[in-house]
C-alpha positions as CSV (number, residue, x, y, z in Angstrom):
1,M,0.0,0.0,0.0
2,N,1.5,3.4,-1.1
3,N,1.9,6.2,1.4
4,W,-1.0,8.1,0.0
5,R,-3.5,5.2,0.4
6,K,-2.2,4.7,4.0
7,F,-2.8,8.4,5.0
8,F,-6.4,8.4,3.6
9,L,-7.1,5.0,5.3
10,F,-5.9,6.5,8.6
11,F,-7.8,9.7,8.0
12,E,-11.0,7.6,7.6
13,L,-10.5,5.6,10.5
14,S,-9.5,8.6,12.7
15,E,-12.4,10.8,11.5
16,G,-15.0,8.0,11.9
17,Y,-15.9,7.3,8.4
18,Y,-15.1,3.5,8.3
19,T,-18.3,1.3,8.1
20,P,-18.1,-2.6,8.1
21,L,-19.9,-4.3,5.3
22,K,-22.0,-6.6,7.4
23,F,-23.5,-6.4,10.9
24,N,-26.3,-7.8,13.1
25,I,-29.1,-5.9,14.7
26,M,-29.7,-7.4,18.2
27,N,-31.9,-6.6,21.2
28,A,-34.3,-4.5,19.2
29,T,-38.0,-3.5,20.6
30,S,-40.4,-1.7,18.5
31,D,-43.4,0.6,19.3
32,N,-45.4,1.3,16.2
33,Q,-42.9,3.0,13.9
34,L,-40.4,3.7,16.7
35,E,-37.5,1.2,17.3
36,I,-35.0,1.0,20.1
37,K,-31.8,-0.8,18.9
38,E,-28.8,-1.7,21.0
39,V,-25.6,-0.5,19.4
40,K,-23.7,-3.6,18.4
41,S,-21.8,-2.8,15.3
42,W,-19.3,-0.4,14.0
43,N,-21.9,1.0,11.6
44,Q,-24.3,1.6,14.5
45,L,-21.5,3.3,16.6
46,R,-20.8,5.5,13.7
47,T,-24.5,6.5,13.6
48,F,-24.3,7.1,17.4
49,I,-21.3,9.3,17.1
50,H,-22.4,11.4,14.3
51,L,-26.1,11.8,15.2
52,P,-25.6,14.9,17.4
53,F,-23.9,16.7,14.4
54,V,-27.4,16.2,12.6
55,I,-29.6,17.0,15.5
56,H,-27.6,20.2,16.3
57,K,-27.1,21.2,12.7
58,N,-28.6,24.6,13.1
59,H,-28.0,25.0,16.8
60,T,-25.9,28.2,16.9
61,L,-24.0,27.8,20.3
62,W,-23.6,24.0,20.2
63,V,-20.0,23.1,20.3
64,P,-19.2,20.0,18.1
65,P,-16.7,17.5,19.7
66,L,-13.7,16.0,17.6
67,I,-15.0,12.9,15.9
68,A,-11.5,11.2,16.4
69,G,-12.0,11.8,20.1
70,E,-15.4,10.4,20.2
71,W,-14.3,7.2,18.5
72,E,-11.5,6.9,20.9
73,Y,-13.8,7.4,23.9
74,F,-16.3,4.8,23.0
75,D,-13.6,2.3,21.9
76,S,-13.7,-0.2,24.8
77,K,-10.1,-1.4,23.8
78,K,-8.8,2.1,24.4
79,N,-11.0,3.5,27.0
80,T,-10.4,1.5,30.1
81,A,-13.4,2.8,31.8
82,F,-15.5,0.2,29.8
83,T,-13.8,-2.7,31.5
84,K,-14.7,-1.3,35.0
85,N,-18.3,-0.5,34.3
86,E,-21.4,-2.2,32.6
87,T,-22.4,-0.3,29.6
88,L,-25.3,0.1,27.1
89,L,-25.5,2.2,24.0
90,L,-29.0,2.7,22.4
91,L,-30.2,4.3,19.2
92,A,-33.9,5.3,18.4
93,Y,-35.2,5.0,14.8
94,R,-38.3,6.4,13.6
95,N,-39.5,5.1,10.2
96,G,-36.0,3.6,9.8
97,K,-34.2,7.0,10.4
98,P,-32.0,7.7,13.6
99,T,-33.8,10.2,15.9
100,G,-32.1,9.7,19.2
101,R,-29.5,8.0,21.3
102,I,-28.5,7.4,24.9
103,M,-25.7,5.6,26.9
104,G,-26.4,3.7,30.2
105,I,-23.5,3.1,32.8
106,I,-23.4,1.0,36.1
107,N,-20.3,1.8,38.1
108,H,-20.4,-1.1,40.5
109,Q,-17.3,0.3,42.5
110,R,-19.0,3.8,43.1
111,N,-22.2,2.0,44.2
112,A,-20.2,-0.3,46.6
113,R,-18.5,2.7,48.0
114,L,-21.8,4.7,48.5
115,F,-24.0,1.8,49.4
116,Q,-26.3,2.5,46.6
117,H,-27.8,0.8,43.5
118,T,-27.7,3.6,40.9
119,A,-27.3,3.4,37.2
120,C,-26.3,6.6,35.2
121,F,-27.3,7.9,31.8
122,C,-25.4,10.2,29.6
123,N,-25.1,11.1,25.9
124,L,-28.9,11.6,25.5
125,E,-29.5,13.5,22.4
126,C,-32.7,13.5,20.3
127,Y,-35.2,15.9,18.5
128,E,-38.1,17.4,20.3
129,D,-40.1,14.1,20.2
130,P,-41.4,13.0,23.8
131,A,-42.1,9.5,22.4
132,V,-38.3,9.0,21.4
133,A,-37.0,10.4,24.8
134,K,-39.5,8.2,26.8
135,A,-38.6,5.1,24.7
136,L,-35.0,5.6,25.2
137,L,-35.2,6.2,28.9
138,R,-37.7,3.4,29.3
139,F,-35.3,0.9,27.8
140,L,-32.6,2.0,30.0
141,E,-34.8,1.9,33.0
142,D,-35.7,-1.7,32.3
143,W,-32.0,-2.6,31.7
144,A,-31.0,-1.0,35.0
145,L,-33.8,-2.9,36.9
146,K,-32.8,-6.2,35.4
147,K,-29.3,-5.4,36.7
148,G,-30.6,-4.9,40.3
149,M,-30.6,-1.1,40.2
150,N,-33.1,1.2,42.0
151,K,-32.4,4.5,40.6
152,L,-31.3,6.0,37.3
153,A,-29.5,9.4,37.4
154,G,-27.8,11.5,34.8
155,P,-26.3,13.0,32.8
156,M,-23.2,11.6,34.3
157,G,-20.4,9.8,32.5
158,F,-17.7,7.4,33.7
159,S,-16.2,10.0,36.1
160,D,-16.8,13.6,37.1
161,Q,-14.1,14.8,34.8
162,E,-16.6,14.4,32.0
163,P,-19.8,16.6,31.3
164,R,-22.3,16.4,34.1
165,G,-25.8,18.0,34.1
166,Y,-28.0,19.5,31.4
167,L,-28.0,23.3,31.0
168,I,-31.2,24.8,32.6
169,K,-30.1,28.4,32.8
170,G,-27.8,30.4,30.4
171,F,-28.7,29.3,27.1
172,D,-27.7,32.5,25.6
173,L,-24.1,32.2,26.8
174,E,-20.9,30.5,25.6
175,S,-20.5,26.9,27.2
176,G,-17.4,26.4,29.2
177,I,-14.9,23.4,29.0
178,S,-16.4,19.9,29.4
179,T,-19.8,20.9,29.8
180,Y,-23.1,20.1,27.9
181,Y,-24.8,22.6,25.7
182,N,-28.2,21.2,25.1
183,Y,-31.5,22.3,23.7
184,E,-33.9,23.9,26.0
185,Y,-36.5,21.3,25.4
186,L,-34.3,18.3,26.7
187,P,-34.8,19.1,30.3
188,A,-38.5,19.1,29.6
189,L,-38.4,15.9,28.0
190,L,-36.8,14.3,31.1
191,E,-39.4,15.8,33.5
192,Q,-42.1,14.5,31.2
193,S,-40.6,11.1,31.6
194,G,-40.9,11.4,35.4
195,Y,-37.4,12.8,36.3
196,T,-36.8,15.2,39.0
197,K,-33.9,17.2,40.2
198,E,-31.0,15.4,42.1
199,V,-28.5,18.2,42.3
200,D,-27.5,21.4,40.5
201,Y,-24.2,22.8,39.5
202,V,-23.7,26.5,39.2
203,V,-21.4,28.6,37.0
204,Y,-20.3,32.1,37.9
205,Q,-18.9,34.7,35.5
206,I,-16.7,37.5,36.5
207,D,-16.0,40.7,34.4
208,L,-12.3,41.0,34.6
209,T,-12.3,44.7,33.7
210,K,-13.9,45.6,36.9
211,L,-12.2,43.5,39.3
212,R,-9.9,45.1,42.1
213,P,-7.1,42.7,42.7
214,D,-5.6,45.1,45.5
215,L,-8.3,43.7,47.8
216,Y,-6.4,40.5,48.0
217,L,-2.8,41.9,48.4
218,R,-2.8,41.8,52.2
219,V,-4.1,38.0,52.2
220,I,-1.2,37.2,49.6
221,E,1.4,39.0,51.9
222,R,0.2,37.2,55.0
223,L,0.3,33.7,53.3
224,Q,3.7,34.4,51.8
225,T,5.4,35.8,54.9
226,K,3.6,34.2,57.9
227,E,2.4,30.9,56.6
228,K,5.4,30.3,54.2
229,F,3.3,29.4,51.1
230,Q,5.0,29.7,47.7
231,F,3.0,30.4,44.7
232,Q,4.3,29.6,41.2
233,N,3.3,29.5,37.5
234,F,5.1,28.2,34.5
235,K,6.5,29.3,31.2
236,K,7.2,26.0,29.3
237,K,4.9,22.8,29.2
238,K,7.7,20.6,29.8
239,E,7.8,22.2,33.3
240,L,4.5,20.6,34.0
241,T,5.7,17.1,33.5
242,S,6.8,16.6,37.1
243,L,3.5,17.7,38.4
244,R,1.4,15.0,36.9
245,K,1.6,12.4,39.9
246,P,1.4,15.1,42.7
247,V,-1.7,16.7,41.0
248,L,-3.4,13.3,40.7
249,Q,-2.8,12.7,44.4
250,L,-4.1,16.1,45.3
251,M,-7.2,15.8,43.1
252,N,-8.2,12.5,44.8
253,D,-7.5,14.1,48.1
254,S,-9.4,17.4,47.3
255,F,-12.5,16.0,45.8
256,A,-13.0,12.9,47.9
257,D,-15.9,14.6,49.6
258,Q,-17.5,15.8,46.5
259,Y,-20.8,14.5,44.9
260,E,-20.0,11.0,43.8
261,Y,-16.5,11.8,42.9
262,D,-14.6,8.8,41.8
263,S,-10.8,8.7,42.5
264,L,-8.6,8.7,39.4
265,A,-6.3,5.7,38.6
266,E,-3.1,6.9,37.0
267,N,-4.1,5.6,33.6
268,E,-7.4,7.4,33.8
269,F,-5.5,10.6,34.8
270,Q,-3.1,10.2,31.9
271,R,-6.1,10.1,29.5
272,L,-7.3,13.3,30.9
273,V,-3.9,14.9,30.5
274,K,-3.9,13.7,27.0
275,Q,-7.4,15.2,26.2
276,F,-6.3,18.7,27.1
277,K,-2.5,18.7,26.8
278,A,-2.6,20.4,23.5
279,Y,-4.7,23.3,24.6
280,I,-2.9,23.9,28.1
281,D,-1.1,27.2,28.3
282,P,1.6,26.8,31.2
283,H,1.0,30.4,31.9
284,F,-2.4,29.6,33.2
285,V,-1.3,26.8,35.7
286,I,-0.8,28.0,39.2
287,I,0.5,25.9,42.0
288,A,0.8,26.5,45.8
289,R,3.5,24.9,47.9
290,K,4.2,24.6,51.6
291,D,7.5,23.2,52.6
292,N,7.9,22.1,49.0
293,D,4.8,20.0,49.2
294,L,2.1,20.6,46.6
295,V,-1.0,21.9,48.5
296,G,-3.1,23.5,45.8
297,F,-3.3,24.1,42.1
298,L,-5.6,25.9,39.5
299,V,-5.7,25.4,35.8
300,G,-7.4,27.5,33.3
301,M,-7.6,28.2,29.6
302,P,-9.1,30.4,26.9
303,N,-12.5,29.4,25.6
304,L,-11.9,27.3,22.6
305,N,-15.4,26.9,21.3
306,Y,-14.6,29.1,18.0
307,G,-12.1,26.7,17.0
308,F,-14.3,23.6,17.6
309,R,-17.1,25.1,15.8
310,K,-15.0,25.9,12.8
311,A,-13.3,22.5,12.8
312,K,-16.8,20.9,12.6
313,G,-15.3,17.7,14.3
314,R,-12.4,17.1,12.2
315,L,-8.8,18.0,12.8
316,F,-8.2,17.7,9.1
317,P,-7.5,19.5,6.8
318,L,-7.9,22.8,8.7
319,G,-9.3,21.9,12.3
320,F,-5.8,22.1,13.8
321,W,-5.5,25.7,12.4
322,H,-8.8,26.7,13.7
323,L,-8.1,25.4,17.2
324,L,-4.7,27.1,17.3
325,R,-6.4,30.5,16.5
326,A,-9.2,30.0,18.8
327,P,-7.5,31.7,21.9
328,F,-7.1,34.8,19.8
329,K,-10.8,34.8,18.7
330,T,-12.3,35.1,22.2
331,T,-12.4,37.3,25.1
332,Q,-13.5,34.6,27.5
333,F,-11.2,32.7,29.9
334,D,-12.5,29.5,31.5
335,L,-11.4,27.9,34.7
336,L,-10.8,24.2,34.1
337,L,-9.8,22.6,37.3
338,G,-8.5,23.4,40.7
339,G,-8.1,21.8,44.2
340,I,-6.7,22.4,47.8
341,R,-5.5,19.8,50.1
342,S,-7.6,19.0,53.1
343,G,-6.2,20.8,56.0
344,Y,-5.2,24.0,54.1
345,R,-8.6,25.0,53.1
346,G,-10.0,28.4,54.3
347,M,-6.6,29.8,54.7
348,G,-6.7,32.1,51.5
349,I,-4.9,29.7,49.1
350,D,-7.9,29.8,46.8
351,A,-8.0,33.6,46.7
352,C,-4.3,33.8,45.9
353,G,-4.6,31.2,43.0
354,M,-7.6,33.0,41.7
355,L,-5.8,36.4,41.7
356,A,-2.7,34.9,40.2
357,I,-4.6,33.4,37.2
358,I,-6.8,36.4,36.8
359,E,-3.7,38.5,36.4
360,E,-2.4,36.3,33.7
361,A,-5.8,36.1,31.9
362,R,-6.0,40.0,32.1
363,D,-2.5,40.4,30.7
364,A,-3.4,38.2,27.9
365,G,-6.2,40.4,27.0
366,Y,-9.3,38.4,28.4
367,T,-12.1,40.3,29.8
368,L,-14.6,37.7,31.2
369,M,-13.8,34.8,33.3
370,D,-16.2,31.5,33.4
371,S,-15.9,29.7,36.8
372,H,-16.7,26.2,35.4
373,Q,-19.2,24.0,37.3
374,E,-19.5,24.2,41.2
375,L,-21.7,22.2,43.2
376,E,-24.7,24.3,44.5
377,T,-23.7,23.2,48.0
378,N,-20.1,24.2,47.9
379,M,-20.8,27.6,49.5
380,T,-17.1,28.2,50.2
381,V,-16.2,28.6,46.5
382,R,-19.5,30.3,45.7
383,K,-18.7,32.9,48.3
384,E,-15.3,33.3,46.9
385,M,-16.5,33.9,43.5
386,E,-19.2,36.5,44.8
387,R,-16.4,38.4,46.7
388,L,-14.7,38.7,43.4
389,G,-17.8,40.1,41.8
390,G,-19.0,37.0,40.0
391,E,-22.5,36.6,39.0
392,L,-24.4,33.3,38.8
393,K,-25.0,33.0,35.1
394,K,-25.5,29.2,34.3
395,K,-27.1,26.2,36.0
396,Y,-26.7,22.6,35.1
397,R,-28.9,19.9,36.6
398,I,-28.5,16.3,37.2
399,Y,-31.8,14.4,37.0
400,K,-32.9,11.3,38.9
401,K,-35.8,8.7,38.8
402,Q,-36.5,5.9,41.3
403,L,-37.1,2.5,39.6
404,F,-39.6,-0.1,40.7
405,N,-40.3,-3.6,39.4
């Protein structure tokens, strides 16, 4: 095979165009002209991956994912989360045409740790068709019941590093990193199917042009002189390599008491690093140390929605270029991840980290900061955002439904 043919074969596989010639449909149920089919073949998985691009074709603020990344995520050989969880992928067809999809997950380790019997749903996409949404959810509910579960909740993925909760407030705003941007009708379809609120996540936005960093100068001075904390940011990506294991340990320590947080194994953390590595600017990584031990970190990045929309799911031929230009096409800066080691909270580390990253963002020309998702019950972080002048702009909701035989 010559090099050109090898390249185009790689291109097809990486962008999700490859379709096997033969496949079997299994576990299908029908309701008049509506069918629910379990995803069993590459061809069906291709439909599952590409369907959101069709549903959101005219959805102005929707942000398309990279198709190659979707193929890797749903590949059970590459994504080790499939080996630790039971999963079910479903497609809905009306008159033979795909009209919806959903994924079910049963995380047995989480259930054992929390003494619960809960299945999760995610990746629910459909047109404004109550029958399709109810049929997909009903199929998943029956599957969960047969597996011994008594509750279905979502949207939640394999871990809390994936999008959680459907947008219920802030539909006119740009979405942040790793969050859903759904149609307004989707939460209504869930409620019509008997789902109610489990918990909300909130997002604050801060006008960086009005912020007064001098309010925090005394806090920083006290921490650096009396408490002996050292704050640091970086210039080159290679400087971040040595932080991977300490940050993983700190994440697992910081978020242990968060809503259904699952501690990340090293390979799962490496997958997370790989997902964002290309987009992380070391200037926007802030760490705090005490006696040379890592006690806090904060990571942010420019909003990349412009690049993802222009790329339309593909890195080739110009997707790379659009994503490289994205930081220069936005005024919004997004917080991605942060944590403080237990025992060091409430000492002002969060305020200093925020100030440091805000100064970097302002110097780079960004005028608006998106706080990313915070649990509505996390009043410590919420009060800090409000002290900085943040306004609650977006809400995301996780829904639940009790299941009965």
